[in-house]
VOGU-3710 file (C-alpha; in Angstrom, 3 decimals, decimal comma):
1> msarvlregr> -0,313/-39,366/-55,529  -4,108/-39,407/-55,745  -6,137/-36,232/-56,064  -9,603/-34,855/-56,657  -11,165/-31,406/-56,985  -14,484/-30,528/-55,307  -16,629/-27,715/-56,647  -20,359/-27,071/-56,276  -20,800/-30,370/-54,472  -19,252/-32,432/-57,252
11> arlwlepedr> -15,905/-34,189/-57,556  -13,813/-33,334/-60,608  -10,421/-34,324/-61,919  -9,213/-30,879/-62,948  -8,703/-27,347/-61,631  -10,059/-24,475/-63,730  -7,305/-22,145/-65,068  -9,285/-19,151/-63,711  -9,164/-20,442/-60,132  -8,005/-17,640/-57,825
21> glaygdgvfe> -5,862/-20,014/-55,806  -3,775/-20,650/-58,901  -3,803/-17,023/-60,094  -3,270/-15,174/-56,800  -2,645/-17,679/-54,026  -6,134/-16,721/-52,830  -6,722/-19,551/-50,386  -5,521/-21,618/-47,454  -4,356/-25,177/-46,981  -3,774/-27,881/-44,403
31> tllvhrgqpv> -1,370/-30,830/-44,460  -2,370/-33,775/-42,256  -0,568/-36,923/-41,227  -2,483/-40,088/-42,111  -2,038/-42,959/-39,669  -3,712/-46,327/-40,182  -6,104/-44,809/-42,669  -7,190/-41,916/-40,449  -6,225/-38,220/-40,651  -4,467/-37,172/-37,436
41> wwqehwqrlv> -5,679/-34,043/-35,606  -8,540/-33,587/-38,066  -10,546/-31,207/-35,891  -7,543/-29,029/-35,081  -6,645/-28,755/-38,754  -10,214/-28,010/-39,781  -10,545/-25,281/-37,170  -7,331/-23,635/-38,378  -8,625/-23,819/-41,951  -11,836/-22,141/-40,759
51> rgaarlglpl> -9,831/-19,389/-39,037  -7,735/-18,846/-42,141  -10,816/-18,733/-44,365  -12,425/-16,173/-42,046  -9,278/-14,013/-42,150  -9,358/-13,975/-45,967  -13,135/-13,814/-46,255  -13,324/-17,149/-48,082  -16,608/-19,069/-48,362  -16,449/-22,374/-46,507
61> pdenevrhec> -17,404/-25,792/-47,860  -19,357/-28,223/-45,718  -17,005/-30,021/-43,317  -18,884/-33,330/-43,503  -18,769/-33,338/-47,290  -15,043/-32,599/-47,317  -14,288/-35,269/-44,741  -16,395/-37,801/-46,646  -14,381/-37,125/-49,807  -11,129/-37,285/-47,838
71> mallaetrgr> -11,993/-40,707/-46,447  -12,969/-41,919/-49,917  -9,584/-40,777/-51,185  -7,771/-42,366/-48,260  -9,468/-45,679/-48,988  -7,052/-45,888/-51,907  -4,076/-45,300/-49,595  -2,365/-47,997/-47,557  -0,514/-47,384/-44,297  1,085/-44,091/-43,384
81> gvlkiiltrg> 0,859/-41,031/-45,597  -0,047/-37,364/-45,943  -3,363/-35,731/-46,832  -3,389/-32,190/-48,212  -6,505/-30,005/-48,267  -6,462/-26,789/-50,306  -9,346/-24,312/-50,118  -9,498/-21,494/-52,697  -11,994/-18,733/-53,368  -12,806/-20,479/-56,649
91> iggrgyappa> -13,168/-18,959/-60,097  -12,928/-15,189/-60,267  -11,579/-14,120/-63,629  -8,838/-11,536/-64,069  -8,317/-8,783/-61,467  -7,646/-8,722/-57,738  -11,156/-7,791/-56,585  -12,768/-10,901/-55,039  -16,091/-11,892/-56,607  -19,155/-11,259/-54,446
101> dalptvvlst> -20,666/-14,628/-55,340  -17,574/-16,794/-54,971  -18,002/-20,570/-54,906  -15,101/-22,282/-53,117  -12,897/-24,915/-54,673  -11,415/-27,720/-52,564  -8,432/-29,705/-53,818  -7,631/-32,947/-52,001  -4,490/-34,994/-52,535  -2,619/-37,838/-50,867
111> hpappaprag> 1,149/-38,205/-50,722  3,746/-40,617/-49,306  4,849/-40,080/-45,733  8,174/-38,225/-45,359  11,276/-40,322/-44,620  12,337/-40,983/-41,072  14,337/-38,096/-39,534  18,103/-38,243/-39,401  19,365/-40,437/-36,564  20,986/-38,367/-33,840
121> glqlrwartt> 19,171/-35,134/-34,650  18,725/-32,630/-37,451  21,453/-30,494/-39,000  20,289/-26,881/-39,448  21,516/-23,707/-41,121  20,366/-20,087/-41,124  18,327/-18,971/-44,129  19,298/-15,765/-45,896  15,703/-15,225/-47,037  13,661/-13,334/-44,444
131> lavqpalagi> 9,944/-13,439/-43,729  7,965/-10,279/-44,417  6,070/-8,836/-41,462  2,360/-8,935/-42,304  0,044/-9,341/-39,289  -3,015/-9,682/-41,559  -1,659/-13,034/-42,768  0,319/-14,117/-39,694  -0,506/-17,476/-38,160  -2,642/-18,865/-40,990
141> khlnrleqvl> -1,544/-21,299/-43,715  -2,282/-19,174/-46,760  -1,265/-20,406/-50,194  1,519/-17,891/-50,802  4,654/-19,776/-49,723  7,177/-18,047/-51,977  9,363/-17,016/-49,037  9,664/-20,665/-48,038  10,362/-21,658/-51,650  13,204/-19,131/-51,843
151> araewndpev> 14,607/-20,225/-48,481  14,522/-23,915/-49,408  16,245/-23,162/-52,723  19,256/-21,788/-50,828  20,795/-25,202/-50,233  21,170/-28,548/-51,927  23,413/-30,163/-49,356  22,210/-33,593/-48,178  23,915/-32,913/-44,851  21,515/-30,011/-44,135
161> dealmcdged> 17,976/-30,922/-43,107  16,336/-27,541/-42,477  16,949/-23,809/-42,065  15,832/-21,271/-39,504  14,193/-18,076/-40,772  14,073/-14,592/-39,269  11,864/-11,647/-40,108  13,216/-8,376/-41,500  13,892/-7,116/-37,960  16,133/-10,092/-37,064
171> rvvsavaanl> 13,548/-11,831/-34,886  13,665/-15,621/-35,239  10,324/-16,956/-36,480  10,503/-20,630/-37,461  12,133/-23,185/-39,695  11,181/-23,301/-43,371  8,601/-26,045/-42,814  8,306/-26,351/-39,048  7,967/-24,424/-35,823  10,878/-24,037/-33,423
181> fvllggrwlt> 11,197/-24,585/-29,660  14,300/-23,734/-27,618  15,163/-24,529/-24,011  16,284/-21,350/-22,225  16,433/-20,839/-18,481  14,713/-24,157/-17,888  11,673/-23,265/-20,033  10,662/-24,299/-23,529  10,089/-21,180/-25,626  8,765/-20,768/-29,153
191> psvercgvag> 8,931/-17,610/-31,307  5,877/-15,431/-31,732  3,916/-15,780/-34,984  1,810/-12,657/-34,508  3,723/-10,726/-37,196  4,500/-13,561/-39,628  4,860/-17,333/-39,681  2,441/-20,200/-39,127  0,759/-21,194/-35,863  1,413/-24,913/-36,170
201> iarewllanv> -0,879/-27,614/-34,823  1,970/-29,422/-33,045  3,178/-26,073/-31,700  -0,252/-25,384/-30,200  -0,359/-28,860/-28,632  3,028/-28,301/-27,008  2,102/-24,868/-25,674  -1,021/-26,360/-24,110  0,585/-29,511/-22,683  4,196/-28,755/-21,728
211> pgaavaelna> 4,476/-27,086/-18,303  6,062/-23,649/-18,554  6,113/-23,586/-22,363  5,586/-20,046/-23,644  5,834/-17,686/-26,587  8,813/-15,297/-26,614  10,706/-12,854/-28,806  13,969/-14,592/-29,714  17,079/-13,614/-31,645  19,853/-15,664/-33,214
221> aeisradalf> 22,213/-15,231/-30,252  19,620/-16,641/-27,859  19,007/-19,612/-30,142  22,726/-20,390/-30,271  23,099/-20,427/-26,491  19,973/-22,501/-25,823  20,341/-25,753/-23,892  18,365/-27,724/-26,490  16,411/-27,204/-29,706  13,742/-29,060/-31,594
231> lcnsvrgilp> 11,497/-28,506/-34,584  7,906/-29,657/-34,790  5,075/-29,953/-37,254  1,877/-31,945/-37,515  3,246/-34,455/-40,033  6,628/-35,277/-38,504  5,981/-34,589/-34,831  8,962/-33,500/-32,673  12,376/-33,491/-34,357  15,461/-33,013/-32,121
241> vrrlgmrewp> 18,196/-30,717/-33,444  21,813/-31,883/-33,380  23,616/-28,946/-34,979  23,022/-25,328/-36,005  26,001/-23,782/-37,744  28,982/-24,364/-35,467  26,881/-25,074/-32,359  26,183/-28,703/-31,510  23,786/-30,363/-29,075  25,112/-33,950/-28,815
251> rddavaplra> 22,235/-35,367/-26,733  18,467/-35,015/-26,829  17,783/-35,864/-23,165  15,633/-32,757/-22,755  13,623/-33,495/-25,904  13,002/-37,207/-25,347  10,349/-36,729/-22,593  8,400/-34,382/-24,856  8,431/-36,913/-27,675  7,194/-39,559/-25,234
261> slaaaqpafg> 4,370/-37,293/-24,049  3,286/-36,568/-27,605  3,357/-40,263/-28,502  1,261/-41,092/-25,438  -1,335/-38,518/-26,458  -1,194/-39,323/-30,156  0,152/-42,819/-31,010  0,792/-41,771/-34,609  3,968/-40,120/-33,300  5,341/-43,145/-31,483
271> dgeh> 8,958/-44,062/-32,263  7,889/-47,225/-34,030  5,717/-45,201/-36,394  8,465/-43,006/-37,909
//
C-alpha cells in the first residue's frame, strides 16, 4: 500500500490525531478501481464525494489538485488496483461541534485489486446485523461503517462470500459491501437507499442503462423467489449470485448480458480483466 495525506495544499505522510475523521467519522470516502493506471469512473466518484460533502457541510478540496496527487500516487502502482480517497473535516479538537474555519484533510491510498470472484457465482448468507434508518446519511459514503464491520464479523467461513443486510423494519437494503439487484417479474429491481445504504456508482449505471431497471421496496421472501440475483460495486463490477441460504440459482444466463453491456461501456470490467 502507498499513501499520502493532503492538507493546506501540501502532501504529508501522517494524519493528525485531532483529525475529526479519526475522532468522529466526520467525513466521506470513495473507492475507485484502477485499470491500466487510470481511475475508473473518476467523475462519477468525485460527484458523489461532492454530494456527500455537501450533505455533511464539509469544505471541499480542489478537484484538480486531488486528481494530480492521485495520478502521482498511481505512478507508483503497476497494473490493476484500487484507489481510496478519504475526505475529512480536518482538525477540530475535542467536542462534536464542527469548527467554523475547518480546513479539509484528504487521505489517498492505493491497494491491490481484489481477487477474482468465485467461479459459478457467489455464495451469500443473511446478516443478523441490521442497518439503522437515517435519511440524513442515506446514499452517501460517510466514514462510519461500523454496521458493515459488525455484519462482516459474523462469519469466517471461506464458503461464504457476502451477506445481505436489512434495515430495522425488515426491508432488504444491500450486501455488506455491494448493492443488490434481483430479477422479479421480468424486471431488474434494486432496493431503495433513501432511508439507509449507499447509492453505488455501478448501481446508478445499471439503473440508467438497463431497460426496465427500477428501485423497489423488497423483503427477504421476494429475494428468495427471484429468478436471478447479482451484486455490484464500482471495484468488482457485476457479480452473479449462485446461492443464498438454501436457495440456489445454478445458471447466470440472465446476468451474463448485463456483464457484457457493462464491459462494452467500461472495458475495465471485461472478463479478461478480473
